[in-house]
C-alpha positions as CSV (number, residue, x, y, z in Angstrom):
1,M,5.3,37.5,63.0
2,P,7.7,38.8,60.4
3,S,7.8,42.5,59.9
4,S,5.8,44.3,57.2
5,G,8.7,44.3,54.9
6,W,9.1,40.5,55.0
7,V,9.3,38.9,51.5
8,N,9.0,35.2,50.7
9,I,12.2,34.8,48.5
10,H,10.9,31.3,47.3
11,W,7.6,32.8,46.1
12,K,9.4,35.6,44.4
13,L,11.8,33.5,42.6
14,A,8.9,31.2,41.3
15,Q,7.4,34.2,39.7
16,K,10.5,34.7,37.6
17,K,9.6,33.2,34.2
18,Y,10.7,33.2,30.6
19,N,8.4,32.3,27.4
20,L,9.3,29.3,25.4
21,K,7.7,29.8,22.0
22,L,7.4,26.7,19.8
23,K,7.1,27.3,16.0
24,V,5.6,24.2,14.5
25,R,5.9,23.5,10.7
26,E,4.9,20.5,8.5
27,I,7.9,18.8,6.9
28,P,6.7,17.4,3.5
29,P,6.5,13.5,3.4
30,E,9.0,13.2,0.7
31,E,11.6,15.4,2.5
32,S,14.6,13.6,4.1
33,A,14.1,14.7,7.7
34,T,17.0,15.0,10.1
35,P,17.3,16.7,13.5
36,S,19.3,19.4,12.0
37,L,16.5,20.4,9.6
38,C,15.0,22.6,12.3
39,S,18.1,24.9,12.4
40,S,18.4,25.1,8.7
41,S,17.2,28.1,6.6
42,E,15.0,25.6,4.6
43,F,12.8,25.1,7.7
44,N,11.1,28.7,7.3
45,T,10.0,27.6,3.8
46,F,7.6,24.8,5.1
47,D,4.0,25.4,5.9
48,V,3.0,26.4,9.5
49,M,1.0,23.7,11.4
50,P,-2.0,24.8,13.4
51,G,-3.7,22.2,15.7
52,A,-0.6,20.4,16.8
53,E,-0.9,18.9,20.2
54,V,2.0,20.1,22.6
55,T,3.0,18.9,25.9
56,I,5.8,20.3,27.9
57,K,7.0,18.4,31.0
58,N,9.8,18.6,33.5
59,S,13.1,16.7,32.7
60,D,12.0,13.3,34.0
61,G,8.4,13.7,32.5
62,S,6.6,13.4,35.9
63,T,5.0,16.9,35.9
64,T,3.2,18.7,33.1
65,L,4.2,22.3,32.9
66,C,2.0,23.4,29.8
67,S,-0.2,21.6,27.3
68,G,-2.4,22.8,24.4
69,T,-2.4,23.2,20.6
70,S,-0.6,25.4,18.2
71,N,-2.5,28.4,16.9
72,N,-3.2,29.3,13.3
73,N,0.4,30.5,12.9
74,G,1.6,27.2,14.1
75,E,2.8,28.7,17.3
76,F,2.5,27.6,21.0
77,T,4.0,29.7,23.9
78,C,4.6,28.2,27.5
79,S,5.8,30.4,30.5
80,I,8.4,28.5,32.4
81,W,10.3,29.2,35.6
82,T,13.6,30.6,34.8
83,Q,15.4,28.0,37.2
84,Q,13.3,25.0,35.8
85,G,16.3,23.8,33.9
86,S,15.7,21.0,31.2
87,V,12.2,20.4,29.9
88,L,10.8,17.6,27.9
89,I,8.9,18.7,24.7
90,E,6.4,16.4,22.9
91,V,4.5,17.5,19.8
92,S,2.3,15.4,17.6
93,K,-0.9,15.6,15.5
94,D,-3.6,13.1,14.5
95,V,-6.1,13.8,11.8
96,G,-9.2,11.6,11.5
97,G,-11.8,11.4,8.9
98,N,-11.7,9.5,5.7
99,V,-8.1,10.2,4.9
100,P,-6.4,9.9,8.4
101,E,-2.9,11.4,9.0
102,T,-0.5,10.9,11.9
103,Y,2.2,13.3,12.4
104,T,5.3,12.9,14.5
105,M,8.2,15.0,15.5
106,V,11.3,14.6,13.3
107,C,13.3,17.6,14.4
108,P,15.0,18.8,16.5
109,A,14.7,15.3,17.7
110,V,12.5,12.2,16.9
111,D,9.2,11.9,19.0
112,A,10.3,14.1,21.9
113,Y,12.9,16.6,22.6
114,T,14.8,17.8,25.7
115,Y,15.6,21.5,25.8
116,T,18.0,22.8,28.2
117,P,18.5,26.7,28.4
118,S,22.1,27.7,29.1
119,P,22.6,29.9,31.0
120,P,19.1,30.4,32.7
121,P,17.2,32.7,30.5
122,P,16.5,36.2,32.0
123,E,12.9,36.9,33.2
124,G,10.4,38.1,30.7
125,T,12.4,36.9,27.7
126,T,11.1,34.9,24.8
127,I,13.1,31.9,23.3
128,D,12.0,30.6,19.9
129,L,12.3,27.0,19.2
130,N,11.6,25.3,15.8
131,I,9.7,22.1,15.9
132,G,9.2,20.0,12.6
133,L,6.4,17.3,12.2
134,Q,6.1,14.9,9.4
135,A,3.3,12.6,8.4
136,I,3.9,8.9,8.6
137,Y,4.4,8.1,4.8
138,K,1.4,6.2,3.3
139,K,2.9,3.5,1.1
140,G,1.6,2.1,-2.2
141,W,-0.9,-0.7,-1.6
142,V,-2.7,-3.5,-3.6
143,S,-6.3,-4.2,-4.3
144,A,-7.9,-7.5,-5.3
145,V,-11.2,-6.6,-6.8
146,D,-13.3,-9.8,-6.6
147,A,-10.0,-11.5,-7.8
148,D,-7.4,-14.0,-7.1
149,I,-3.7,-13.0,-6.5
150,F,-1.6,-16.0,-5.8
151,A,2.1,-16.6,-5.4
152,D,4.5,-18.5,-3.3
153,I,5.9,-15.3,-1.8
154,L,3.5,-12.3,-1.7
155,H,3.9,-9.0,0.3
156,V,1.3,-6.4,0.4
157,I,0.6,-3.2,2.2
158,V,-2.6,-2.9,4.1
159,P,-3.5,0.8,4.5
160,D,-3.9,2.2,7.8
161,G,-7.1,4.0,9.1
162,P,-10.8,3.3,9.9
163,T,-12.1,0.1,8.6
164,D,-15.5,-0.5,10.0
165,N,-17.4,0.3,6.7
166,S,-19.5,2.7,8.5
167,S,-19.2,5.2,5.6
168,S,-19.0,4.5,1.9
169,G,-16.5,7.5,1.7
170,Q,-13.8,5.8,3.8
171,I,-11.7,5.4,0.7
172,F,-12.3,6.7,-2.8
173,Q,-13.3,4.7,-5.9
174,G,-15.8,2.6,-3.8
175,F,-13.0,0.2,-2.4
176,A,-13.9,-1.2,1.0
177,K,-11.0,-0.7,3.5
178,T,-11.9,-3.9,5.2
179,L,-9.4,-6.0,3.2
180,V,-10.5,-9.1,5.2
181,N,-14.3,-9.2,5.1
182,S,-16.8,-11.2,7.2
183,S,-20.5,-11.5,7.4
184,S,-20.8,-9.4,10.5
185,N,-18.4,-6.7,9.2
186,N,-17.8,-5.3,12.7
187,N,-14.6,-4.4,14.6
188,N,-14.6,-7.9,16.4
189,A,-14.8,-10.1,13.3
190,L,-13.5,-9.0,10.2
191,G,-12.8,-12.3,8.4
192,F,-9.9,-14.6,8.4
193,I,-6.2,-14.7,7.5
194,F,-4.5,-17.9,6.6
195,S,-0.8,-18.3,6.6
196,Q,2.1,-20.7,6.8
197,S,4.9,-20.2,9.1
198,S,7.9,-22.0,10.6
199,D,6.5,-20.8,13.9
200,K,4.1,-23.6,14.9
201,S,2.5,-21.6,17.6
202,N,1.3,-18.4,15.9
203,P,1.1,-17.0,12.4
204,P,3.5,-14.1,11.8
205,V,0.6,-11.7,11.5
206,D,-0.2,-12.5,15.1
207,N,3.0,-11.1,16.5
208,P,3.2,-9.2,18.9
209,C,-0.6,-8.6,19.0
210,P,-2.7,-11.0,21.2
211,K,-5.8,-12.9,20.5
212,K,-4.6,-14.2,17.0
213,K,-5.6,-11.0,15.3
214,G,-4.3,-9.6,12.1
215,F,-3.9,-5.8,12.5
216,E,-3.6,-3.0,10.0
217,T,-0.9,-1.1,12.1
218,N,2.1,-2.1,14.1
219,F,1.7,1.0,16.3
220,G,0.5,-0.9,19.3
221,C,-2.2,-3.5,19.6
222,T,-5.1,-1.6,21.0
223,I,-6.7,-1.1,17.7
224,E,-9.7,-3.6,17.2
225,Y,-9.6,-3.6,13.3
226,G,-8.3,-6.7,11.6
227,G,-9.0,-10.3,10.9
228,Y,-8.5,-13.5,12.9
229,A,-5.4,-15.3,11.8
230,Y,-4.8,-19.1,11.6
231,N,-1.5,-20.7,11.1
232,L,-2.3,-23.8,8.9
233,T,0.9,-25.7,9.6
234,R,-0.1,-25.6,13.3
235,F,-3.1,-27.8,12.4
236,G,-1.0,-30.1,10.1
237,Q,-2.4,-28.4,6.9
238,E,-0.7,-26.6,4.1
239,H,-2.0,-24.3,1.4
240,K,-0.3,-25.3,-1.8
241,S,-1.7,-25.4,-5.3
242,I,-1.0,-29.0,-6.4
243,W,-1.6,-28.0,-10.1
244,L,0.8,-25.1,-9.9
245,E,3.5,-27.3,-8.1
246,N,3.3,-29.8,-11.1
247,F,2.6,-27.5,-14.0
248,D,5.7,-27.1,-16.3
249,F,4.4,-24.2,-18.3
250,S,5.1,-26.0,-21.6
251,P,2.5,-25.5,-24.4
252,P,0.3,-28.5,-25.2
253,S,0.5,-30.1,-28.6
254,S,-2.6,-28.2,-29.7
255,A,-0.6,-24.9,-29.6
256,E,0.0,-23.0,-33.0
257,T,3.3,-21.3,-33.4
258,L,3.4,-17.5,-33.9
259,G,6.2,-15.8,-35.6
260,S,4.9,-12.3,-34.3
261,L,2.3,-11.0,-32.1
262,P,-1.0,-10.7,-34.1
263,N,-4.0,-8.3,-33.4
264,T,-6.5,-11.1,-33.8
265,F,-6.8,-14.4,-31.9
266,G,-9.3,-17.1,-32.6
267,A,-11.7,-18.0,-29.6
268,G,-10.8,-21.3,-28.2
269,K,-7.3,-21.3,-29.8
270,I,-4.0,-22.1,-28.2
271,Y,-0.8,-20.3,-29.3
272,K,2.9,-20.2,-28.4
273,I,5.5,-17.6,-29.2
274,S,9.1,-16.9,-28.4
275,K,10.1,-14.3,-25.8
276,D,11.9,-12.3,-28.4
277,N,8.9,-12.1,-30.7
278,F,6.6,-11.4,-27.7
279,N,8.9,-8.6,-26.3
280,A,9.4,-7.1,-29.8
281,R,5.8,-5.9,-29.8
282,L,5.1,-5.5,-26.0
283,G,8.5,-4.6,-24.7
284,S,8.3,-1.2,-26.4
285,G,6.3,1.0,-28.7
286,F,2.6,1.9,-28.7
287,D,-0.2,0.4,-26.7
288,Y,-1.4,-3.0,-27.9
289,S,-5.0,-3.8,-29.0
290,Y,-6.3,-7.2,-29.8
291,T,-9.6,-8.8,-31.0
292,I,-10.9,-12.4,-30.0
293,T,-12.6,-13.5,-33.3
294,S,-15.8,-15.3,-32.9
295,S,-19.6,-14.6,-33.0
296,G,-19.9,-11.4,-30.8
297,G,-16.3,-11.4,-30.0
298,E,-16.9,-13.9,-27.1
299,G,-14.3,-16.5,-25.8
300,I,-10.6,-16.6,-24.8
301,A,-7.4,-17.5,-26.4
302,I,-4.4,-18.8,-24.5
303,L,-0.8,-17.7,-25.4
304,Y,2.2,-19.5,-24.1
305,V,5.4,-17.4,-24.0
306,D,8.7,-19.2,-23.8
307,G,11.2,-17.2,-21.5
308,D,11.4,-14.1,-19.6
309,S,8.9,-11.4,-20.8
310,E,8.3,-7.8,-20.5
311,I,5.1,-5.7,-21.0
312,N,5.8,-2.0,-21.3
313,V,2.6,-1.0,-23.1
314,N,-1.1,-1.1,-22.1
315,I,-3.0,-4.0,-23.5
316,N,-6.5,-3.6,-24.5
317,T,-9.2,-5.5,-26.3
318,T,-11.2,-3.6,-29.1
319,S,-14.6,-2.3,-28.3
320,T,-16.2,-5.1,-30.4
321,S,-14.3,-7.8,-28.4
322,K,-15.7,-9.3,-25.2
323,G,-13.0,-12.0,-24.9
324,R,-9.5,-11.9,-23.3
325,L,-6.2,-13.5,-23.6
326,L,-4.6,-15.6,-20.9
327,L,-0.8,-15.4,-20.9
328,V,1.1,-18.4,-19.6
329,I,4.8,-17.3,-19.2
330,N,7.5,-19.9,-19.0
331,G,9.8,-17.5,-17.2
332,S,9.7,-14.1,-15.3
333,L,7.4,-11.2,-16.2
334,T,8.3,-7.6,-15.8
335,V,5.6,-4.9,-16.1
336,G,7.3,-1.7,-16.9
337,S,6.8,1.6,-15.1
338,S,5.2,3.1,-18.3
339,V,2.1,0.7,-18.0
340,G,-0.9,2.1,-16.2
341,S,-3.2,5.2,-15.9
342,N,-2.8,8.8,-15.1
343,I,-3.9,9.4,-11.5
344,S,-6.8,11.8,-12.8
345,S,-8.2,9.1,-15.1
346,F,-7.9,6.0,-12.9
347,Q,-11.2,4.3,-12.0
348,M,-11.8,1.1,-10.0
349,S,-14.8,0.6,-12.1
350,G,-12.8,1.0,-15.4
351,N,-11.1,-1.5,-17.8
352,P,-7.7,-2.9,-16.6
353,N,-4.6,-1.6,-18.2
354,I,-3.5,-5.2,-19.0
355,M,-6.6,-7.0,-20.2
356,A,-5.1,-10.3,-20.1
357,G,-4.8,-12.9,-17.3
358,I,-1.2,-13.9,-16.2
359,I,0.2,-17.2,-15.0
360,A,4.0,-17.0,-14.7
361,K,6.6,-19.6,-13.8
362,D,9.0,-17.1,-12.2
363,Q,8.8,-13.7,-10.5
364,I,6.2,-11.1,-11.6
365,T,7.5,-7.6,-11.1
366,F,5.5,-4.3,-11.2
367,Q,8.4,-1.8,-11.8
368,S,8.6,1.7,-10.2
369,K,9.9,4.5,-12.2
370,G,12.5,5.0,-9.4
371,G,14.1,8.2,-8.4
372,S,12.8,10.5,-5.6
373,I,9.1,10.1,-5.3
374,N,7.5,13.5,-4.7
375,P,4.5,15.4,-5.7
376,S,5.8,15.9,-9.3
377,N,7.4,12.5,-9.6
378,F,5.5,9.4,-8.8
379,D,4.3,6.1,-10.4
380,K,1.1,5.4,-12.3
381,P,-1.5,3.2,-10.8
382,V,-1.7,-0.1,-12.8
383,M,-4.7,-2.6,-13.0
384,V,-4.4,-6.0,-14.5
385,S,-7.0,-8.7,-15.3
386,A,-7.1,-11.6,-12.8
387,P,-5.9,-14.4,-12.5
388,L,-2.5,-12.9,-11.4
389,V,-0.5,-16.0,-10.5
390,S,3.1,-16.7,-10.0
391,K,4.8,-20.1,-9.0
392,A,7.6,-18.0,-7.4
393,G,6.7,-14.5,-6.2
394,I,5.0,-11.2,-7.0
395,S,6.9,-7.8,-6.4
396,F,4.6,-4.9,-6.2
397,Q,7.1,-1.8,-6.3
398,R,4.8,1.1,-7.3
399,D,4.6,4.3,-5.2
400,L,1.9,6.9,-6.1
401,Y,3.2,9.4,-3.5
402,H,1.9,9.9,-0.1
403,D,-1.4,11.9,-0.8
404,N,-2.4,9.5,-3.9
405,N,-1.6,6.4,-1.9
406,A,-4.1,7.5,0.6
407,V,-7.0,6.9,-1.8
408,I,-5.9,4.8,-4.7
409,P,-4.2,1.5,-4.9
410,A,-0.9,1.3,-6.6
411,E,-1.6,-2.0,-8.1
412,S,-4.9,-3.9,-8.6
413,A,-6.1,-7.1,-10.1
414,K,-9.7,-7.2,-11.4
415,F,-11.7,-10.4,-11.8
416,F,-12.7,-11.5,-15.3
417,G,-15.1,-14.4,-14.4
418,K,-15.4,-16.0,-17.7
419,Y,-12.0,-17.4,-17.9
420,L,-13.2,-20.6,-15.9
421,Y,-16.3,-20.8,-18.0
422,Y,-14.5,-20.4,-21.3
423,I,-11.7,-22.9,-20.4
424,S,-14.2,-25.6,-19.4
425,N,-16.2,-25.1,-22.6
426,I,-13.0,-25.5,-24.8
427,E,-12.0,-28.6,-22.9
428,R,-15.5,-30.0,-23.3
429,E,-15.6,-29.3,-27.0
430,K,-12.1,-30.8,-27.7
431,S,-12.3,-33.8,-25.3
432,S,-12.9,-36.3,-28.1
433,S,-9.5,-35.4,-29.9
434,Y,-7.4,-33.9,-27.2
435,L,-6.6,-34.5,-23.5
436,Y,-5.9,-31.2,-21.6
437,Y,-6.2,-29.1,-24.9
438,T,-5.6,-25.8,-23.2
439,G,-2.9,-27.1,-20.8
440,V,-4.7,-25.2,-17.9
441,S,-7.8,-27.2,-17.5
442,T,-7.2,-27.9,-13.8
443,Y,-6.6,-24.4,-13.0
444,D,-8.2,-23.3,-9.7
445,L,-10.0,-19.9,-9.7
446,D,-10.9,-18.1,-6.4
447,W,-12.4,-14.8,-5.7
448,E,-13.4,-12.8,-2.6
449,Y,-16.9,-11.5,-2.2
450,I,-16.9,-7.7,-1.4
451,Y,-20.4,-6.5,-0.2
């Protein structure tokens, strides 16, 4: 037996601890985050972050020393043995609900940080360590409202987040976050994605996730949301518009030449105009308003534009006109950053900012205003009438800033169902004198049913 004065030196050493206090702050989404940001004077200007999930482990990650959440001041303190040496720090935060956020560590390291005190801190001291978290940026995305968007090359962002349609409030403006719908509308069968790929075995949306699912996020494959994907080329099929492949975008003989862009078009009439005369009115200036003249303002007019075109103003029909223009562009089309609505006035149920369908031979580009996108500098949301079709590609470049991208599409196309009806009526009425009077009589119009 040891004497009464015996001391367990290992036990005593184990009680010598110091306090590692983490100070967690939220780095704004637009901030260019670097590991050095946590040691800068700017760090203290950012908002504190309560509710961040903290785990501190030994150097190889095999043993958890502390875990918990940051308090209302964004702080979390862990008592650590003075001889522990290096520790591994992991801090993150996930916010659920209708507007989910995922925050990851961006400083003093990305995702995880190894802290090594040197020399070993004295017993009872407190060491402050700054930790910066930043939300994964929500990008601008595209909505097709019962409409058809078609191009040879088309890239769109699918917003992350819950998509089971269990709540009508999952995204504002009444837009269902299930972008690929199905009749059952559950997390196992959310519709189908058809694609073409040089990879004959699997569509690109299938990689690296199993079971031929198209997922909303590339952060692992455990999420069940998404649609089933089919590679058409694997089954010897191709999805091509035969009409679009052979269409030359030249106006038919029935087209009337315009020297300038008028404010009145005749229902059932076909027009053609040079790119210079088209751009002279729509490339700059005030918003453009037009009327389709007929009984009740019904009907459509088709305008062929020869050459690369620009739209830098909103295009509206007058309150007395129920008809629409259909623009056929023999070239590219650029929709300038000035076209669109203010965030506060944007409505998915409202009228499009461009009340004219668009079929273009070359690239359609929705321009961004550019520069640093931040809370005071961001793009306008823009809605156009469908069809929105390009024989080449469609480039969606708008960015409404992180918070706005969470709830509003940056670009959207809204179905105007009477285009097909009016075109067929015109062709029927003119069939005795003209063959293919409109030039677009074999145009295929598709739409998605959203329930």
